C-alpha positions as CSV (number, residue, x, y, z in Angstrom):
1,M,-2.1,15.4,-1.8
2,L,-3.6,18.8,-1.7
3,I,-7.2,18.8,-2.8
4,T,-7.8,20.7,-6.0
5,I,-9.1,24.2,-6.4
6,L,-12.7,23.2,-7.0
7,I,-12.9,22.1,-3.4
8,I,-12.0,25.6,-2.4
9,L,-14.3,27.2,-4.9
10,F,-17.3,24.9,-4.7
11,H,-17.5,23.0,-1.4
12,F,-20.2,20.4,-2.1
13,L,-21.0,17.2,-0.2
14,I,-21.5,14.0,-2.2
15,S,-25.1,13.0,-2.9
16,E,-26.1,9.8,-1.2
17,T,-28.3,8.9,-4.2
18,E,-26.9,6.3,-6.5
19,S,-27.8,6.9,-10.1
20,P,-28.2,3.9,-12.5
21,Y,-26.8,6.2,-15.2
22,H,-23.1,5.7,-15.0
23,P,-21.1,6.7,-18.1
24,T,-17.3,7.0,-17.7
25,T,-16.0,9.2,-20.4
26,F,-15.6,11.6,-17.5
27,V,-15.3,10.4,-13.9
28,F,-15.2,12.0,-10.5
29,P,-11.8,12.3,-8.9
30,T,-10.7,10.0,-6.1
31,Y,-11.8,10.6,-2.5
32,R,-8.1,11.2,-1.6
33,H,-7.9,14.0,-4.1
34,T,-11.2,15.7,-3.2
35,Y,-12.3,14.3,0.1
36,G,-15.5,13.5,-1.8
37,I,-16.2,17.0,-2.8
38,R,-17.1,17.2,-6.5
39,K,-20.3,19.3,-7.0
40,A,-21.3,22.7,-5.8
41,G,-24.5,24.7,-5.3
42,P,-25.8,27.9,-3.7
43,T,-25.5,26.5,-0.1
44,E,-21.8,25.6,-0.5
45,L,-21.0,29.1,-2.0
46,F,-22.8,30.6,1.0
47,L,-20.5,28.7,3.4
48,F,-17.5,30.5,1.9
49,M,-18.9,33.9,0.9
50,S,-21.9,34.4,3.3
51,F,-24.2,36.9,1.7
52,K,-21.5,38.6,-0.4
53,V,-22.2,36.8,-3.6
54,K,-24.7,34.2,-4.9
55,F,-24.8,32.0,-8.1
56,R,-26.8,34.1,-10.6
57,D,-26.5,33.1,-14.2
58,P,-23.0,31.4,-14.1
59,Q,-21.3,31.7,-17.5
60,G,-17.8,31.2,-18.7
61,L,-15.0,29.4,-16.9
62,A,-11.2,29.4,-17.3
63,C,-8.5,27.5,-15.4
64,V,-4.8,28.0,-15.4
65,R,-1.7,27.0,-13.5
66,L,-0.2,30.4,-12.5
67,D,3.5,30.9,-13.0
68,A,3.5,32.8,-9.7
69,W,2.3,29.7,-7.9
70,E,5.0,27.4,-9.3
71,D,7.3,25.7,-6.8
72,T,10.4,25.2,-9.0
73,E,12.0,22.9,-6.4
74,D,9.0,20.4,-6.3
75,P,8.5,18.5,-9.6
76,H,5.1,17.2,-8.3
77,D,3.8,20.7,-7.6
78,D,1.5,20.7,-10.6
79,D,-2.2,20.4,-9.5
80,E,-2.9,23.8,-7.8
81,L,-5.0,25.6,-10.4
82,T,-6.6,29.0,-10.4
83,V,-10.1,28.7,-11.6
84,Y,-12.1,31.8,-12.7
85,G,-15.9,31.7,-13.0
86,V,-18.1,34.4,-14.5
87,N,-21.1,35.1,-12.4
88,S,-23.0,37.2,-15.0
89,G,-26.2,37.9,-13.0
90,Q,-24.1,39.8,-10.4
91,D,-21.6,41.2,-12.8
92,N,-18.6,39.6,-11.0
93,I,-15.9,36.9,-11.3
94,I,-15.4,34.3,-8.5
95,Y,-12.0,32.8,-8.3
96,N,-9.6,31.4,-5.7
97,K,-6.8,33.5,-4.3
98,S,-5.1,30.5,-2.7
99,M,-5.8,26.8,-2.2
100,W,-8.0,27.7,0.8
101,G,-9.6,31.1,0.0
102,L,-12.0,32.7,-2.4
103,E,-12.0,36.2,-3.9
104,V,-14.5,38.1,-6.0
105,Y,-13.8,40.8,-8.6
106,G,-16.7,43.1,-9.3
107,L,-18.3,43.6,-5.9
108,H,-16.9,47.1,-5.2
109,E,-15.4,48.2,-8.5
110,K,-16.8,51.4,-10.0
111,G,-16.6,53.4,-13.2
112,E,-14.7,51.7,-16.1
113,Q,-13.6,48.9,-13.7
114,R,-17.3,47.8,-13.3
115,L,-18.5,44.8,-15.4
116,N,-21.9,44.6,-17.0
117,Q,-23.4,41.2,-18.0
118,P,-20.0,39.5,-18.5
119,H,-19.9,36.2,-20.3
120,G,-16.8,34.5,-21.7
121,I,-13.4,34.5,-20.0
122,C,-9.9,33.2,-20.8
123,A,-6.6,33.3,-19.0
124,N,-2.9,32.4,-19.3
125,S,-0.2,31.3,-16.9
126,R,1.4,34.8,-16.9
127,G,-1.7,36.2,-15.0
128,D,-3.5,37.8,-18.0
129,V,-7.3,37.4,-17.8
130,Y,-9.7,38.6,-20.5
131,V,-13.4,39.0,-20.0
132,A,-16.1,39.5,-22.6
133,D,-17.9,42.4,-20.9
134,S,-21.0,42.0,-23.1
135,G,-23.2,44.7,-21.6
136,N,-20.5,47.3,-22.0
137,N,-19.6,46.2,-25.5
138,R,-15.9,45.7,-24.7
139,I,-13.3,43.3,-23.6
140,V,-11.8,43.9,-20.2
141,R,-8.2,42.9,-19.5
142,L,-7.4,42.0,-15.9
143,F,-4.2,40.9,-14.3
144,N,-3.6,38.4,-11.5
145,P,0.0,38.7,-10.1
146,A,-0.7,35.8,-7.7
147,H,-3.7,36.3,-5.5
148,K,-5.9,39.2,-6.6
149,L,-7.4,40.3,-9.9
150,Q,-6.6,43.8,-10.9
151,F,-8.1,46.0,-13.6
152,D,-5.7,46.6,-16.4
153,T,-7.4,48.1,-19.4
154,A,-10.5,47.9,-21.6
155,I,-10.5,47.1,-25.3
156,G,-13.1,48.5,-27.7
157,S,-16.4,50.3,-27.5
158,A,-19.9,50.0,-28.9
159,G,-20.1,50.1,-32.7
160,K,-19.6,48.4,-36.0
161,E,-16.1,49.7,-36.9
162,P,-12.9,47.6,-36.5
163,G,-12.2,47.3,-32.8
164,Q,-15.8,48.1,-31.8
165,F,-18.3,45.5,-30.6
166,Q,-22.0,44.8,-30.5
167,Y,-22.5,42.4,-27.5
168,P,-19.2,40.4,-27.6
169,L,-19.9,37.1,-25.9
170,Q,-16.7,35.1,-25.7
171,V,-13.0,35.5,-25.9
172,A,-10.0,33.1,-26.5
173,L,-6.3,33.5,-26.1
174,D,-3.5,31.7,-28.1
175,S,0.1,31.0,-27.0
176,H,1.3,34.3,-28.5
177,G,-1.2,36.4,-26.5
178,T,-3.3,37.0,-29.6
179,I,-7.0,37.7,-28.6
180,Y,-10.0,36.3,-30.5
181,V,-13.4,37.7,-29.8
182,S,-16.9,36.5,-30.9
183,D,-18.5,39.8,-31.8
184,S,-22.0,38.3,-31.8
185,Q,-24.3,41.0,-33.1
186,N,-21.8,42.2,-35.7
187,H,-21.6,38.5,-36.9
188,R,-17.8,38.4,-37.0
189,I,-14.7,37.3,-35.2
190,Q,-12.3,40.1,-34.3
191,V,-8.6,39.5,-33.6
192,F,-6.2,41.7,-31.5
193,D,-2.5,41.4,-30.7
194,R,-1.2,41.1,-27.1
195,E,-0.9,44.9,-27.0
196,N,-4.7,45.1,-27.6
197,K,-4.2,46.4,-31.2
198,F,-6.8,45.4,-33.7
199,L,-5.4,43.1,-36.4
200,F,-8.3,41.9,-38.5
201,A,-11.8,40.5,-38.5
202,F,-13.5,37.7,-40.4
203,D,-17.1,36.7,-41.0
204,N,-16.7,33.6,-43.3
205,M,-17.8,35.6,-46.4
206,G,-20.8,36.9,-44.6
207,K,-22.0,33.5,-43.4
208,L,-21.3,33.8,-39.6
209,L,-24.5,34.3,-37.7
210,N,-24.3,35.5,-34.1
211,P,-21.0,33.7,-33.2
212,T,-20.8,32.8,-29.5
213,A,-18.5,30.1,-28.2
214,I,-14.8,30.3,-29.3
215,T,-11.6,28.5,-28.5
216,V,-8.1,28.3,-30.1
217,T,-5.0,26.2,-30.3
218,D,-1.6,26.6,-32.0
219,L,1.8,25.0,-32.4
220,E,3.2,26.6,-29.2
221,E,0.4,25.2,-27.0
222,K,2.3,23.8,-24.1
223,F,0.2,20.7,-23.3
224,K,-0.7,18.9,-26.5
225,H,-0.4,15.5,-28.1
226,H,0.3,16.9,-31.6
227,G,0.7,20.5,-32.8
228,E,-2.2,22.0,-34.7
229,I,-3.4,25.5,-35.5
230,F,-7.2,26.2,-35.6
231,L,-10.1,28.1,-34.1
232,V,-13.5,26.6,-33.2
233,V,-16.6,28.8,-33.3
234,I,-20.2,28.2,-32.4
235,D,-22.8,30.2,-34.3
236,S,-26.1,30.0,-36.2
237,A,-28.5,30.1,-33.2
238,D,-26.1,27.9,-31.1
239,Q,-26.5,25.0,-33.6
240,R,-23.4,25.1,-35.7
241,I,-19.8,24.2,-35.0
242,S,-17.1,25.5,-37.4
243,K,-13.3,25.1,-37.5
244,F,-11.2,27.9,-39.0
245,D,-7.5,28.5,-39.5
246,L,-6.2,31.5,-37.6
247,Q,-6.6,33.8,-40.7
248,G,-10.3,33.0,-40.8
249,K,-10.4,30.4,-43.6
250,L,-13.1,27.9,-43.0
251,L,-11.8,24.3,-42.7
252,R,-15.0,22.5,-41.7
253,S,-18.5,23.1,-40.4
254,I,-21.1,20.8,-39.0
255,H,-24.6,21.2,-37.5
256,C,-26.0,19.5,-34.4
257,H,-28.3,17.6,-36.8
258,D,-25.2,15.9,-38.1
259,F,-24.7,14.0,-34.8
260,G,-28.3,13.3,-34.0
261,Y,-29.7,16.3,-32.2
262,T,-32.6,18.1,-33.9
263,Q,-32.3,21.0,-31.5
264,A,-29.5,22.1,-29.2
265,K,-28.1,25.2,-27.4
266,L,-24.4,24.9,-27.7
267,E,-23.0,27.2,-25.0
268,Y,-19.3,27.1,-24.4
269,V,-16.3,25.1,-25.9
270,C,-12.8,24.0,-24.9
271,L,-10.0,21.8,-26.2
272,D,-8.3,18.9,-24.4
273,Y,-4.8,17.6,-24.6
274,Y,-5.7,15.8,-27.9
275,N,-7.4,18.8,-29.3
276,Q,-10.7,17.1,-28.9
277,V,-13.6,19.5,-28.8
278,L,-15.8,19.6,-25.7
279,I,-19.0,21.6,-26.0
280,T,-21.7,22.2,-23.4
281,D,-25.4,21.9,-24.5
282,S,-27.8,23.5,-22.1
283,R,-30.9,22.4,-24.0
284,N,-29.9,18.7,-23.8
285,H,-28.1,19.0,-20.5
286,C,-24.9,17.3,-21.7
287,I,-21.4,17.7,-23.0
288,H,-20.8,16.8,-26.6
289,K,-17.3,15.5,-27.5
290,L,-15.9,15.7,-31.0
291,D,-12.4,14.9,-32.4
292,H,-10.1,17.6,-33.7
293,D,-11.6,17.3,-37.2
294,L,-15.2,17.8,-35.7
295,N,-16.1,14.1,-36.0
296,Y,-18.7,13.2,-33.3
297,I,-17.5,10.8,-30.6
298,V,-20.0,10.8,-27.8
299,S,-22.3,12.8,-25.6
300,F,-21.9,12.7,-21.8
301,G,-24.6,13.5,-19.2
302,R,-28.3,14.0,-19.0
303,E,-30.8,16.2,-17.2
304,G,-30.9,15.8,-13.4
305,D,-29.3,16.4,-10.1
306,N,-27.6,13.0,-9.6
307,D,-24.1,12.0,-10.5
308,Y,-23.2,12.4,-14.2
309,E,-26.2,14.7,-14.7
310,F,-26.5,18.4,-15.4
311,N,-28.9,21.3,-15.1
312,K,-28.3,23.5,-18.1
313,P,-24.5,23.3,-18.3
314,R,-22.7,26.3,-19.8
315,G,-19.1,27.3,-19.0
316,I,-16.5,24.6,-19.5
317,T,-12.7,24.5,-19.1
318,I,-10.1,21.8,-18.9
319,Y,-6.5,21.8,-17.6
320,R,-5.0,20.1,-20.6
321,R,-2.0,18.6,-18.9
322,L,-3.8,16.5,-16.2
323,G,-7.4,16.3,-17.6
324,Q,-9.1,18.3,-14.8
325,L,-12.5,19.3,-16.2
326,F,-14.7,22.1,-14.7
327,V,-18.3,22.6,-15.8
328,A,-20.7,25.5,-14.8
329,E,-24.4,24.9,-14.7
330,K,-27.5,26.9,-13.9
331,T,-27.0,27.0,-10.1
332,G,-23.5,25.7,-9.5
333,A,-20.6,23.7,-10.9
334,Q,-19.2,20.2,-11.2
335,Y,-15.6,18.8,-11.3
336,Y,-14.5,15.8,-13.3
337,W,-11.4,14.0,-14.5
338,V,-11.1,12.6,-18.0
339,G,-11.9,8.9,-18.0
340,T,-12.8,6.6,-20.8
341,D,-15.6,4.2,-21.8
342,L,-16.0,1.0,-23.9
343,Q,-18.8,0.9,-26.4
344,E,-20.3,-1.2,-29.2
345,I,-18.7,-4.4,-28.0
346,S,-19.3,-7.4,-30.2
347,L,-17.7,-10.7,-31.1
348,E,-17.5,-13.2,-33.9
349,T,-16.3,-16.9,-33.6
350,G,-15.2,-19.1,-36.5
351,N,-12.3,-21.1,-37.8
352,D,-10.9,-21.7,-34.3
353,K,-10.5,-17.9,-33.9
354,T,-12.6,-15.4,-32.0
355,N,-12.7,-11.7,-33.1
356,F,-13.6,-9.0,-30.6
357,Y,-14.8,-5.5,-31.7
358,F,-15.2,-2.4,-29.7
359,K,-14.8,1.4,-29.5
360,V,-13.4,3.7,-26.9
361,T,-14.6,7.3,-26.1
362,E,-11.2,8.7,-25.2
363,P,-7.6,7.9,-26.2
364,S,-6.9,4.9,-24.0
365,Y,-4.5,2.1,-23.2
366,V,-6.5,-1.1,-23.8
367,S,-5.8,-4.6,-22.7
368,A,-7.8,-7.8,-23.3
369,D,-7.7,-11.1,-21.3
370,I,-9.3,-14.4,-22.1
371,L,-10.6,-16.3,-19.1
372,D,-12.3,-19.7,-18.7
373,Q,-15.9,-20.0,-17.5
374,D,-14.6,-20.0,-13.9
375,G,-12.8,-16.7,-14.4
376,K,-9.3,-18.3,-14.5
377,F,-6.6,-16.9,-16.8
378,V,-6.2,-18.3,-20.3
379,Q,-4.4,-15.7,-22.4
380,R,-3.7,-12.0,-22.6
381,I,-4.3,-11.1,-26.3
382,A,-3.6,-7.4,-26.0
383,D,-1.4,-5.5,-23.5
384,K,-2.0,-1.7,-23.0
385,I,-2.3,-0.9,-26.7
386,F,-2.8,2.9,-27.3
387,L,-6.1,3.4,-29.2
388,F,-8.1,6.5,-30.3
389,P,-11.9,6.9,-30.5
390,L,-14.0,6.6,-33.6
391,T,-12.2,3.6,-35.0
392,R,-13.9,0.2,-34.5
393,H,-11.0,-1.7,-32.9
394,H,-10.3,-5.4,-33.3
395,F,-8.6,-8.1,-31.2
396,V,-8.3,-11.8,-32.1
397,W,-7.9,-14.9,-29.9
398,D,-6.4,-17.9,-31.6
399,G,-7.9,-20.4,-29.1
400,R,-4.6,-21.3,-27.4
401,M,-3.4,-21.1,-23.8
402,G,-1.1,-18.2,-22.9
403,N,2.0,-17.9,-20.7
404,A,0.9,-17.6,-17.1
405,I,3.7,-15.3,-15.7
406,P,3.5,-15.4,-11.9
407,R,4.1,-11.6,-11.5
408,F,1.4,-10.8,-14.0
409,L,-1.1,-13.2,-12.3
410,E,-0.4,-11.7,-8.9
411,Q,-0.9,-8.2,-10.3
412,M,-4.1,-9.0,-12.0
413,K,-5.3,-11.3,-9.1
414,Y,-5.7,-14.2,-11.6
415,T,-5.4,-18.0,-11.1
416,P,-4.2,-19.9,-14.2
417,S,-6.7,-22.1,-15.9
418,S,-6.0,-25.9,-15.8
419,L,-7.6,-26.6,-19.2
420,A,-4.3,-26.9,-21.1
421,G,-0.7,-26.0,-21.0
422,Y,1.2,-23.0,-22.5
423,G,0.7,-22.8,-26.3
424,K,-1.8,-25.6,-26.5
425,N,-5.2,-25.4,-28.1
426,L,-8.1,-25.2,-25.7
427,P,-11.2,-27.4,-26.0
428,P,-14.5,-26.0,-27.2
429,G,-16.6,-24.5,-24.4
430,T,-17.6,-21.3,-22.6
431,Y,-15.1,-18.5,-22.1
432,K,-15.0,-14.9,-21.2
433,V,-13.2,-11.9,-22.7
434,R,-12.2,-9.1,-20.3
435,L,-11.6,-5.7,-21.9
436,I,-9.7,-3.2,-19.7
437,A,-9.5,0.5,-20.9
438,E,-7.3,3.0,-19.0
439,P,-7.2,6.8,-19.7
440,T,-4.0,8.6,-20.4
441,Y,-4.3,11.5,-17.9
442,S,-3.7,11.4,-14.2
443,S,-6.9,9.5,-13.7
444,R,-5.1,6.5,-15.2
445,T,-3.5,5.7,-11.8
446,Y,-6.9,4.9,-10.2
447,F,-9.5,4.5,-12.9
448,E,-10.1,1.8,-15.5
449,R,-13.2,0.8,-17.4
450,I,-13.7,-3.0,-17.4
451,E,-16.2,-4.9,-19.6
452,E,-16.7,-8.7,-19.7
453,R,-18.5,-10.7,-22.3
454,T,-19.2,-14.5,-22.2
455,F,-18.9,-16.5,-25.4
456,T,-18.8,-20.1,-26.7
457,R,-16.2,-21.5,-29.1
């Protein structure tokens, strides 16, 4: 398999340090997929770009599968992404022109084609790329026909009138080509059609305060579990998350206090295949994950340079189809796949039945096996049941021996228990429950989260 685009963008060797912190809501791709390359820093960028460009204040990210790269004769030709990264401190955009080459927009451009303190970026498969050119108080529209970004046009100018901006920070694009802009110092969201014509603006009845991060989904979104229409906006000193419909009606709003963080700096936001909301937090060096109704699920990461740790993360983007996640941080970037984790595991025994409780952090296929104290198979009580986060899930074992199917035992590398025959009640004693959670993205083929608990009945 061809290694993914992050390898081309950010050639980083694996750290030899093992970190005791090992959450699995997101996981590193397989060695076969990346040859072990999953992080990047200034040294790795230098290997590709020499002195042409350095990481200076990385900001927004966008990833897309370009139509121009499609191989219509190969049904498996689906993992070659174009990834755009805003390098705000040098007023440029770093992106891949192929699977094996980097390109930069902004090194030699002049006049109206020159960027000034760019921040947010979004893109679609047709090759359209929009950049919040904050220092120039405008949105820049670029076009990538296949391998090289070209200047197309600029939208807006400095001011407070419709179609004008005061330090626009981020931009989002829906399936119709409608453009949504967080006009931060005018405290509003402005909306434009695909011809760059101003449509309307909204400020939540004057309650929006310095909106920053923004993302959108609609019914025509190509890769989605269920169709929804909404816009997510971060505002109020990077502390508040709000959900709007596409006409600007507020649907829900929560504060970082609501999920246990007294202070945060919520930087960028994206939506996954299930419309779950992923938000970078540079103050707490993590990614917050919420469901599509803004219910808090989990936070991933902590401060540091080891695996599963971040240094002031900001830009974030995900390829919704396969769950490929890219995160920019202060001096580089990281690459993950969507995994899953098992949390809040507990059990209760009584009346010859044992109840098992748990939560998952990602929509998952969950199985559960009962083993005897020697690790030999007793019964499978759940087989790849599709479960969502937030709910406290519940499995029950009735105390009996299950059917030991040879093919299943071989696949799971189990030996059947000799305590009793099929369908018979097992004697009191010590047993184990083995919970197995598998994600639903491409990572499912190689990653599973396994947790075991010993109990007595």
